[in-house]
C-alpha positions as CSV (number, residue, x, y, z in Angstrom):
1,X,0.0,0.0,0.0
2,X,2.6,2.6,1.1
3,X,4.9,1.7,-1.8
4,X,2.0,2.1,-4.2
5,X,1.4,5.7,-3.1
6,X,4.6,6.7,-4.9
7,X,3.1,5.7,-8.2
8,X,0.4,7.4,-10.2
9,X,-1.2,4.4,-11.6
10,X,-4.5,2.5,-11.2
11,X,-6.2,2.9,-7.8
12,X,-3.4,5.1,-6.5
13,X,-4.0,7.6,-9.3
14,X,-7.6,7.8,-8.3
15,X,-6.7,8.3,-4.7
16,X,-4.2,11.1,-5.5
17,X,-6.7,12.9,-7.8
18,X,-9.5,12.6,-5.2
19,X,-7.5,13.8,-2.2
20,X,-6.5,16.8,-4.1
21,X,-10.1,17.5,-5.1
22,X,-10.9,17.4,-1.4
23,X,-7.9,19.6,-0.6
24,X,-9.2,22.3,-2.9
25,X,-12.7,22.2,-1.4
26,X,-11.1,22.7,2.1
27,X,-9.0,25.6,0.8
28,X,-12.2,27.2,-0.4
29,X,-14.2,26.3,2.8
30,X,-11.6,27.8,5.1
31,X,-10.5,30.8,3.0
32,X,-12.3,33.1,5.4
33,X,-10.6,32.1,8.7
34,X,-7.2,33.6,8.0
35,X,-8.7,37.0,7.3
36,X,-11.4,37.0,9.9
37,X,-10.0,39.9,12.0
38,X,-8.9,41.8,8.9
39,X,-12.3,41.6,7.3
40,X,-14.0,42.4,10.6
41,X,-11.9,45.7,10.8
42,X,-12.4,46.7,7.2
43,X,-16.2,46.0,7.1
44,X,-16.7,47.3,10.7
45,X,-18.1,44.1,12.1
46,X,-18.6,43.4,15.8
47,X,-16.7,40.5,17.3
48,X,-19.9,38.6,17.8
49,X,-20.6,39.0,14.0
50,X,-17.2,37.6,13.1
51,X,-17.7,34.6,15.3
52,X,-21.2,34.0,13.8
53,X,-19.7,34.0,10.3
54,X,-17.7,31.0,11.4
55,X,-20.9,29.2,12.3
56,X,-22.5,30.2,9.0
57,X,-19.5,28.6,7.2
58,X,-20.5,25.2,8.6
59,X,-24.3,25.4,8.7
60,X,-25.4,24.4,5.2
61,X,-22.8,21.6,5.1
62,X,-25.2,19.8,7.4
63,X,-28.0,19.3,4.9
64,X,-25.6,19.4,1.9
65,X,-23.6,16.4,3.0
66,X,-26.8,14.3,3.2
67,X,-28.1,15.6,-0.2
68,X,-24.6,15.2,-1.8
69,X,-24.5,11.7,-0.4
70,X,-27.8,10.8,-2.2
71,X,-26.7,12.4,-5.4
72,X,-23.4,10.6,-5.1
73,X,-25.0,7.1,-4.7
74,X,-27.2,7.9,-7.7
75,X,-24.8,9.6,-10.2
76,X,-21.4,8.5,-9.0
77,X,-18.5,10.4,-7.5
78,X,-16.9,11.5,-10.8
79,X,-19.8,13.8,-11.8
80,X,-20.8,14.8,-8.3
81,X,-17.3,15.9,-7.3
82,X,-16.6,17.8,-10.5
83,X,-19.9,19.8,-10.3
84,X,-19.2,20.7,-6.7
85,X,-15.7,21.9,-7.5
86,X,-17.0,24.1,-10.2
87,X,-19.8,25.4,-8.0
88,X,-17.1,26.5,-5.4
89,X,-16.3,29.5,-7.5
90,X,-19.7,31.0,-6.8
91,X,-19.4,31.5,-3.0
92,X,-15.7,32.3,-3.3
93,X,-16.5,35.3,-5.6
94,X,-19.5,36.2,-3.4
95,X,-17.2,36.4,-0.4
96,X,-14.5,38.4,-2.3
97,X,-17.1,40.9,-3.4
98,X,-18.9,41.2,-0.1
99,X,-19.4,44.8,1.3
100,X,-21.2,44.1,4.6
101,X,-22.2,41.5,7.2
102,X,-25.3,40.4,5.3
103,X,-23.4,39.7,2.1
104,X,-20.8,37.7,4.1
105,X,-23.6,35.6,5.8
106,X,-25.1,34.6,2.5
107,X,-21.7,33.9,0.9
108,X,-20.5,31.8,3.8
109,X,-23.8,29.9,4.0
110,X,-23.3,29.0,0.3
111,X,-19.7,28.0,1.0
112,X,-21.0,25.4,3.5
113,X,-22.2,23.4,0.5
114,X,-18.6,23.1,-0.8
115,X,-17.7,21.6,2.6
116,X,-19.8,18.5,1.6
117,X,-17.1,17.5,-0.9
118,X,-15.5,15.1,1.6
119,X,-18.4,12.6,1.3
120,X,-17.8,12.1,-2.4
121,X,-14.3,10.8,-2.1
122,X,-15.3,8.4,0.7
123,X,-17.4,6.4,-1.9
124,X,-14.8,6.8,-4.6
125,X,-12.0,5.4,-2.4
126,X,-14.2,2.6,-1.2
127,X,-14.8,1.5,-4.8
128,X,-11.1,1.2,-5.5
129,X,-9.6,-0.2,-2.3
130,X,-10.4,-3.5,-0.4
131,X,-11.5,-3.7,3.3
132,X,-8.0,-4.6,4.6
133,X,-6.6,-1.3,3.2
134,X,-9.7,0.9,3.6
135,X,-8.5,2.5,6.8
136,X,-5.2,3.8,5.5
137,X,-6.7,4.7,2.1
138,X,-9.5,6.7,3.6
139,X,-7.0,8.2,6.1
140,X,-4.8,9.4,3.2
141,X,-7.8,10.8,1.3
142,X,-9.2,12.5,4.4
143,X,-5.9,13.6,5.9
144,X,-4.2,15.0,2.8
145,X,-7.5,16.6,1.7
146,X,-8.0,18.1,5.2
147,X,-4.5,19.6,4.7
148,X,-6.4,22.1,2.6
149,X,-7.3,23.9,5.9
150,X,-3.6,24.4,6.5
151,X,-3.1,25.5,2.9
152,X,-5.7,28.2,3.4
153,X,-4.4,29.4,6.7
154,X,-0.7,29.3,5.8
155,X,-0.7,30.4,2.1
156,X,-3.6,32.7,1.6
157,X,-2.3,35.5,3.9
158,X,1.0,35.3,2.0
159,X,-0.9,35.6,-1.3
160,X,-2.9,38.5,0.1
161,X,0.3,40.3,1.1
162,X,1.9,39.6,-2.2
163,X,-1.1,41.1,-4.0
164,X,-1.2,44.1,-1.8
165,X,0.1,46.3,-4.6
166,X,-3.4,46.2,-6.0
167,X,-4.9,47.8,-2.9
168,X,-2.3,50.4,-2.0
169,X,-0.4,48.3,0.4
170,X,-3.4,46.8,2.3
171,X,-3.8,43.0,2.6
172,X,-5.6,41.9,-0.6
173,X,-7.9,39.3,1.0
174,X,-10.4,39.7,-1.8
175,X,-8.0,38.6,-4.5
176,X,-6.8,35.6,-2.4
177,X,-10.3,34.3,-1.8
178,X,-11.4,34.8,-5.4
179,X,-8.3,32.9,-6.6
180,X,-9.3,29.8,-4.6
181,X,-12.6,29.7,-6.5
182,X,-10.9,30.0,-9.9
183,X,-8.4,27.2,-9.2
184,X,-11.2,24.9,-7.8
185,X,-13.4,25.4,-10.9
186,X,-10.5,24.6,-13.2
187,X,-9.7,21.5,-11.3
188,X,-13.4,20.4,-11.5
189,X,-13.1,20.2,-15.2
190,X,-9.8,18.3,-14.9
191,X,-11.3,15.8,-12.4
192,X,-14.3,15.2,-14.7
193,X,-12.0,14.1,-17.5
194,X,-9.5,12.2,-15.4
195,X,-11.2,9.6,-13.2
196,X,-13.6,6.7,-13.4
197,X,-16.2,5.7,-10.7
198,X,-15.1,2.1,-10.5
199,X,-12.2,-0.1,-11.6
200,X,-12.5,-1.7,-15.1
201,X,-15.0,-4.6,-15.2
202,X,-16.9,-3.5,-12.1
203,X,-20.3,-2.0,-12.1
204,X,-21.2,1.0,-9.8
205,X,-23.7,-0.3,-7.3
206,X,-26.5,2.0,-6.5
207,X,-29.2,1.9,-3.8
208,X,-32.4,0.2,-4.8
209,X,-34.3,3.2,-3.5
210,X,-33.6,6.9,-3.5
211,X,-34.7,9.9,-1.5
212,X,-33.7,8.6,2.0
213,X,-31.6,5.9,3.6
214,X,-32.9,2.4,3.5
215,X,-32.8,0.7,6.9
216,X,-33.3,-2.9,7.8
217,X,-35.3,-2.9,11.0
218,X,-38.1,-0.8,12.6
219,X,-35.8,0.1,15.5
220,X,-33.3,1.5,13.0
221,X,-35.9,3.5,11.3
222,X,-36.8,5.4,14.5
223,X,-33.1,5.8,15.3
224,X,-32.7,7.4,11.9
225,X,-35.6,9.8,12.4
226,X,-34.0,10.9,15.8
227,X,-30.7,11.4,14.0
228,X,-32.3,13.6,11.3
229,X,-33.9,15.7,14.0
230,X,-30.5,16.4,15.5
231,X,-29.3,18.0,12.3
232,X,-32.4,20.1,12.0
233,X,-31.8,21.3,15.6
234,X,-28.4,22.5,14.6
235,X,-29.8,24.7,11.8
236,X,-32.4,26.0,14.2
237,X,-29.7,26.9,16.7
238,X,-28.0,28.9,14.0
239,X,-31.2,30.7,13.2
240,X,-31.5,31.6,16.9
241,X,-27.9,32.9,16.9
242,X,-28.5,35.1,13.9
243,X,-31.5,36.6,15.6
244,X,-29.6,37.8,18.7
245,X,-29.5,41.6,19.2
246,X,-25.7,41.9,18.7
247,X,-25.9,40.1,15.4
248,X,-28.6,41.9,13.5
249,X,-29.3,39.5,10.6
250,X,-32.7,38.0,11.5
251,X,-35.5,39.6,13.5
252,X,-37.7,37.5,15.8
253,X,-40.4,37.0,13.2
254,X,-37.9,35.8,10.6
255,X,-36.3,33.4,13.1
256,X,-39.7,31.9,13.8
257,X,-40.3,31.6,10.0
258,X,-37.0,29.7,9.6
259,X,-38.0,27.4,12.5
260,X,-41.3,26.7,10.7
261,X,-39.5,26.0,7.5
262,X,-37.1,23.6,9.3
263,X,-40.0,21.8,10.9
264,X,-41.5,21.4,7.4
265,X,-38.1,20.1,6.2
266,X,-38.0,17.6,9.0
267,X,-41.6,16.4,8.2
268,X,-40.6,16.0,4.5
269,X,-37.5,14.1,5.5
270,X,-39.6,11.8,7.7
271,X,-42.2,11.3,4.9
272,X,-39.5,10.3,2.4
273,X,-37.9,8.0,4.9
274,X,-41.3,6.4,5.4
275,X,-41.8,6.0,1.6
276,X,-38.4,4.3,1.2
277,X,-38.9,2.0,4.2
278,X,-42.7,1.5,3.9
279,X,-42.7,-2.2,3.2
280,X,-40.4,-2.8,6.2
281,X,-42.6,-0.8,8.5
282,X,-45.9,-2.4,7.5
283,X,-44.3,-5.9,7.8
284,X,-44.3,-6.8,4.1
285,X,-40.5,-7.0,3.9
286,X,-37.8,-8.6,5.9
287,X,-34.0,-8.6,5.2
288,X,-31.7,-11.6,5.1
289,X,-29.0,-11.5,7.8
290,X,-26.3,-10.7,5.1
291,X,-28.3,-7.6,4.2
292,X,-28.9,-6.2,7.7
293,X,-27.1,-3.4,9.4
294,X,-27.7,-1.5,12.6
295,X,-28.4,2.2,12.3
296,X,-27.4,2.5,16.0
297,X,-23.9,1.9,14.9
298,X,-24.2,4.7,12.3
299,X,-25.5,6.9,15.1
300,X,-22.5,6.1,17.3
301,X,-20.1,6.9,14.4
302,X,-22.0,10.2,14.1
303,X,-21.2,10.9,17.7
304,X,-17.5,10.1,17.2
305,X,-17.4,12.5,14.3
306,X,-19.0,15.2,16.4
307,X,-16.1,14.8,18.9
308,X,-13.3,14.6,16.3
309,X,-14.2,16.4,13.1
310,X,-16.6,18.7,14.9
311,X,-13.9,19.8,17.3
312,X,-11.5,20.2,14.4
313,X,-13.9,22.5,12.5
314,X,-14.3,24.6,15.7
315,X,-10.6,24.7,16.4
316,X,-9.5,25.6,12.8
317,X,-12.2,28.4,12.8
318,X,-11.2,30.0,16.1
319,X,-7.5,29.3,16.5
320,X,-6.1,32.2,14.3
321,X,-8.0,34.8,16.3
322,X,-7.3,32.9,19.6
323,X,-3.5,33.0,19.1
324,X,-3.7,36.6,17.8
325,X,-5.5,37.8,20.9
326,X,-4.0,35.5,23.5
327,X,-0.3,36.2,22.6
328,X,-0.7,39.6,20.9
329,X,0.5,38.4,17.5
330,X,0.1,39.9,14.0
331,X,-2.7,38.2,12.1
332,X,-0.4,36.7,9.5
333,X,1.8,35.2,12.2
334,X,-1.2,34.0,14.2
335,X,-2.6,32.4,11.1
336,X,0.6,30.5,10.4
337,X,0.9,29.3,14.0
338,X,-2.8,28.2,14.0
339,X,-2.1,26.4,10.8
340,X,-0.1,23.8,12.8
341,X,-3.4,22.3,13.8
342,X,-4.6,21.4,10.2
343,X,-1.0,20.8,9.2
344,X,-0.9,17.6,11.1
345,X,-3.7,16.2,8.9
346,X,-0.9,15.2,6.5
347,X,0.1,12.4,8.9
348,X,-2.4,12.2,11.7
349,X,-5.5,11.2,9.8
350,X,-3.7,8.6,7.7
351,X,-2.1,7.2,10.8
352,X,-5.5,6.9,12.4
353,X,-6.7,4.8,9.5
354,X,-3.4,2.8,9.4
355,X,-3.7,2.1,13.2
356,X,-7.3,1.0,12.5
357,X,-6.0,-1.4,9.8
358,X,-3.1,-2.8,11.8
359,X,-4.3,-2.8,15.4
360,X,-6.7,-5.6,14.7
361,X,-9.7,-3.9,16.2
362,X,-11.4,-0.9,14.8
363,X,-13.6,-0.7,17.9
364,X,-10.8,-0.3,20.3
365,X,-8.8,2.0,18.0
366,X,-11.8,4.3,18.0
367,X,-12.2,4.1,21.8
368,X,-8.5,4.9,22.7
369,X,-8.3,7.7,20.2
370,X,-11.5,9.3,21.5
371,X,-10.1,9.2,25.0
372,X,-6.9,10.9,23.7
373,X,-9.1,13.7,22.2
374,X,-10.8,14.3,25.5
375,X,-7.6,14.5,27.6
376,X,-5.8,16.8,25.1
377,X,-8.6,19.3,24.9
378,X,-8.8,19.4,28.7
379,X,-5.1,20.3,28.6
380,X,-5.7,23.1,26.1
381,X,-8.3,24.6,28.5
382,X,-5.4,26.0,30.5
383,X,-3.6,27.8,27.7
384,X,-3.3,31.6,28.4
385,X,-1.0,34.5,27.7
386,X,1.4,33.5,30.5
387,X,2.3,30.3,28.7
388,X,5.4,30.0,26.5
389,X,4.2,30.1,22.9
390,X,6.0,26.9,21.9
391,X,4.3,25.0,24.7
392,X,0.9,26.2,23.7
393,X,1.6,25.1,20.1
394,X,2.7,21.7,21.3
395,X,-0.5,21.2,23.3
396,X,-2.6,22.4,20.3
397,X,-0.8,19.9,18.1
398,X,-1.4,17.0,20.5
399,X,-5.1,17.8,20.4
400,X,-4.9,18.1,16.6
401,X,-3.3,14.7,16.3
402,X,-5.9,12.8,18.3
403,X,-8.9,14.6,16.7
404,X,-7.6,14.0,13.2
405,X,-6.6,10.4,13.9
406,X,-10.2,9.9,15.2
407,X,-11.5,11.1,11.8
408,X,-9.4,8.5,10.1
409,X,-10.5,5.8,12.4
410,X,-14.2,6.8,12.0
411,X,-14.0,6.5,8.2
412,X,-12.1,3.3,8.5
413,X,-15.5,1.9,9.7
414,X,-18.1,3.9,7.6
415,X,-17.5,2.1,4.3
416,X,-17.9,-1.3,6.0
417,X,-21.5,-0.8,7.1
418,X,-23.5,-1.1,3.8
419,X,-21.5,-0.6,0.6
420,X,-24.2,0.5,-1.8
421,X,-25.4,3.2,0.7
422,X,-21.9,4.4,1.6
423,X,-22.6,7.8,0.2
424,X,-25.7,8.3,2.3
425,X,-24.1,6.9,5.4
426,X,-21.0,8.9,4.9
427,X,-23.2,11.9,4.4
428,X,-25.0,11.4,7.7
429,X,-21.8,10.8,9.6
430,X,-20.1,13.8,8.0
431,X,-23.1,16.0,8.6
432,X,-22.8,15.3,12.3
433,X,-19.2,16.6,12.2
434,X,-20.7,19.9,11.0
435,X,-23.4,19.6,13.7
436,X,-20.6,19.4,16.2
437,X,-18.8,22.4,14.6
438,X,-22.0,24.5,14.8
439,X,-22.7,23.6,18.4
440,X,-19.1,24.1,19.5
441,X,-18.8,27.5,17.7
442,X,-22.1,28.6,19.1
443,X,-20.8,27.8,22.6
444,X,-17.6,29.7,21.8
445,X,-19.6,32.7,20.5
446,X,-21.4,32.9,23.8
447,X,-18.5,32.1,26.2
448,X,-14.7,31.9,25.6
449,X,-12.0,29.6,24.4
450,X,-11.4,27.7,27.7
451,X,-15.0,26.8,27.9
452,X,-15.0,25.6,24.4
453,X,-11.9,23.4,25.0
454,X,-13.5,22.0,28.2
455,X,-16.8,21.2,26.3
456,X,-15.0,19.4,23.5
457,X,-12.8,17.4,26.0
458,X,-15.8,16.2,28.1
459,X,-17.8,15.3,25.0
460,X,-14.9,13.2,23.7
461,X,-14.5,11.3,27.0
462,X,-18.2,10.5,26.9
463,X,-17.7,9.3,23.4
464,X,-14.8,7.0,24.4
465,X,-17.1,5.4,27.0
466,X,-19.9,4.9,24.5
467,X,-17.4,3.3,22.0
468,X,-16.0,0.9,24.7
469,X,-19.4,-0.4,25.6
470,X,-21.6,-0.1,22.5
471,X,-19.5,0.0,19.3
472,X,-19.3,-3.3,17.5
473,X,-16.5,-4.6,15.4
474,X,-17.6,-4.6,11.8
475,X,-17.7,-8.0,10.1
476,X,-15.1,-8.4,7.4
477,X,-13.0,-5.5,8.7
478,X,-9.8,-6.9,7.4
479,X,-10.8,-9.0,4.5
480,X,-9.1,-9.0,1.1
481,X,-12.4,-8.1,-0.6
482,X,-15.9,-6.9,0.3
483,X,-18.5,-9.6,1.0
484,X,-19.8,-11.0,-2.3
485,X,-16.8,-10.0,-4.3
486,X,-13.7,-11.7,-5.6
487,X,-10.4,-10.3,-4.3
488,X,-9.4,-9.4,-7.9
489,X,-12.2,-6.9,-8.3
490,X,-12.5,-5.1,-5.0
491,X,-14.7,-3.8,-3.5
492,X,-18.5,-4.3,-3.4
493,X,-20.7,-5.4,-0.6
494,X,-24.1,-5.7,0.9
495,X,-24.5,-5.2,4.6
496,X,-21.6,-5.9,6.9
497,X,-22.8,-5.0,10.3
498,X,-25.5,-7.6,10.9
499,X,-28.5,-6.6,13.0
500,X,-29.4,-8.8,15.9
């Protein structure tokens, strides 16, 4: 596996092209964070408004990851990823041309759709790599793609400074943000003409039903409905935040209207889920053991992703301003230091997947890493201006390692649940990462950094407890091929986590 990474042939070529697509979506998604304080000063934004923009950046990724997951399972990753990369130019230019807070809210809400790109590559990689290598393959895809957050925080301020001659010496953040959209759109065309959905001789397996996730038991159906409500709740929380007096984006009547619309969306989701699973719910259909899976396991993976990727989203969004204010640094320097957090994605997320592959137990890998997330964030709670800056950076990087390794370990399990629905399952799990980011950043906008670190640490320790007692080891975790496939043409599968 590791030797193959040095080549650009076969499945490794697909992996490299896909992680770079993910990299660009993350550069676009996080192109606001390095300039948050600068934009706030130029457009005369209140600190609470700047924090709220960070929440807006994550919000629409919640429904987008689910919708993209459905489109992905239907149309395939090649078309879905390409269109998303091209679309990224729209919110990038909208941000670059923004003149006030309202413009920025709309542009960052649209940018949240681009953040759904991660889901697409999960399915693509699972089509080209067998179960025994899925952890490291997904880790490389996710980790090297997540490195885009580092790319944004480290390079965009430099580009803005280099282009300052266009603005009379001021940091040209508008040019830097617009440039990310142009590059993404160009690569979208390249990706469309450079990849295939599956290896030669293998058909792309689609769900039998579209519109909602197909479950295999009545209990799983109700668990899925509760899960859907959690995502609607996060959007309602954002609407509430946008209606606060110090934000001035929504008034009370508009907030209530958004809540009514979200209630309608939840009712529609529930209706579609009922249509897809109607025969199961009325007792006309049962599933063979090989086709069953537990949605409760999906829900637990959603929780792990809240604690690892959700905390990463929150940390990447707030760390540049945190270092700038805590240690009195220039915004360019603070952005580069904060970039040490996403920088570790280059090795930490792949290592999480590799450990999951080699440790012999995906369950206990997830448990131990979740505990590490909890302890490291509780350590970060104590960072303040009296600390030596290098020590603060080290503590931040420890937290980064465990959070990102946890992401790799989570997606070392996701593709093993039910192959033909990987896009939808990955979308649900991924959406909960954004749910975590929205909740964590809302807490941060109302409190302070130490409270945020404490909240993320305690949540991760609870998650470790849940994994230890309730997460099940997926069947076929380390097989040479997915169930029902020959090793020569990996992978494909129907349900792996059997429902009891």
